[in-house]
N, C-alpha and C positions, 0 to 999 in steps of 0.2 A: 216564631217572630221574625222578622228581618232584621240582622244586625249590618252596621254601617262598616263597610271595607274602606271608605276614603281615609286617605292620608292627610295629616293636617301640614305635611312639612317632612324634611328628612330628619332621622334620628340624629341623636348625637354622636353616633359613631360615623354617621356618613358624613357629618359637617367638616369642612377642612381643618386641619390642625394648625398650630402654630409653625410645625416643622414644614410643613408644605408652603406656608407663606414665606418663612424665611429662605426656602429654597427658590422660590419665584425671585425675591430680592437679590438672593445670589447670584442667580443666571442673569438677571436684568444689569445686574452691576458688571458683570463680567462682558455683557453684550456691549454697554456704554464703554467700558474701558477699552476694549478691542477696537470699536469705532473710532474713539480718542486717539489711539495708537496708530490706526490706520491714517489718520487725518494728519499726526504729527509726522507722518512719512516714514514709520517705523517698518512696516510692511513692504510698501510700493513707494518709492520716493516721488513718482510723479502724481501721486494723489495727495499730497500734502494741503491742508488747509486750514490754518490757524484759528479762524473763528469758529469752525465747526469742532476741531479738537477741543478748543476752550469750552465750548457749550457742552460737549459730550462728556467732558472731564466734571464740569460741575454737577451734570445730571447722575454721572456714576458716583461723586461724592455723596449726593443728597441719599441715593440709593444705600449705598454702604453705609452712612449715617444713619438712615432708618433701620438696616438691618441690625446694628449695635444697639439701637434704641429698644428693639424687640427683646434683647436680654436685660437689659437695664430696666425697662417697664413691662414685664411679660404680662400683666393684665391688659395690656392697652395694643396688643400687637394687631389687632384688627384696624384699628384707628390710625396707627402708625403707617402700615402698609397701605392704607387708602390714599392717606396725605401724600406719601413720598412717591407712590405710584402715579397719583393724580398729576402731581408737579412733572414727573417725566414725562407723562403722556403730553402734557400741554406745552413742554419744551420741545417733544418730539415734533408736534404739530407746526409749531414755529419754524422748525427744521425743513419740514415739508414744504412751509409757506415761502421760506428763501429759495428752497429748489425751485417752486414754482414760479415765482418772479424773477429768477434768473441770478439773484444774489448768491445763493449758496451753490455748492460744486453740483452737476447734473450730471454726474456718470451712472453708468448702471449698478456698480457697486454700492454707490449711496442710495439710490433706489431700493435695492434689494435689504440694505441693512436697517434703512428706515420702515421698510415694510416687517421685517422680522422684530424690530421694535414695538411697532405698533401692536402687532400680534400678541408678544409677549406681555406688554403691558395691560393690554384689554383683558386677556386670559388671566394675569394675575390680579387684577382689580375685580374681576368676577369671582375668583378664589377666596380674595379676602372679604368681598361683600357676603360671601356665602358662610363665613365662619360666625361664629357664635359672639355675640357682641355683650360687653358689659362684667362686671366682677364675677356675676353668679356662672357666667358661662366663658370664662376668660378661657383661651386655649394656651397649651402648655407646651 
């Protein structure tokens, strides 16, 4: 008799853990804090841009708040991560839009950091999206 070898999806061991989701949130927070410091003129004074620094600070705060919330509400790690990373990605697209229309800073470092932000956030959303959802499959 023939047996089916088709897989129905990744096993529980192959699914992302809360630790990997938290790592993404931490790295993304650090990226946005670095960008904010850059736009506050900490690294290179000639690249200061107050509005960009403020926006990146808000996004970093939301990501850090989400990271903290994953320890307060460990059964909702996936939902928290999807929400805060989604917010951050929308904010990053707003930043790219301001660059495109000439309101935001248009330097090579700005374009590079925005590309890094988008890549990190999309990757983080994919990882969080693949995590187990719900109380029965809560990641810890």
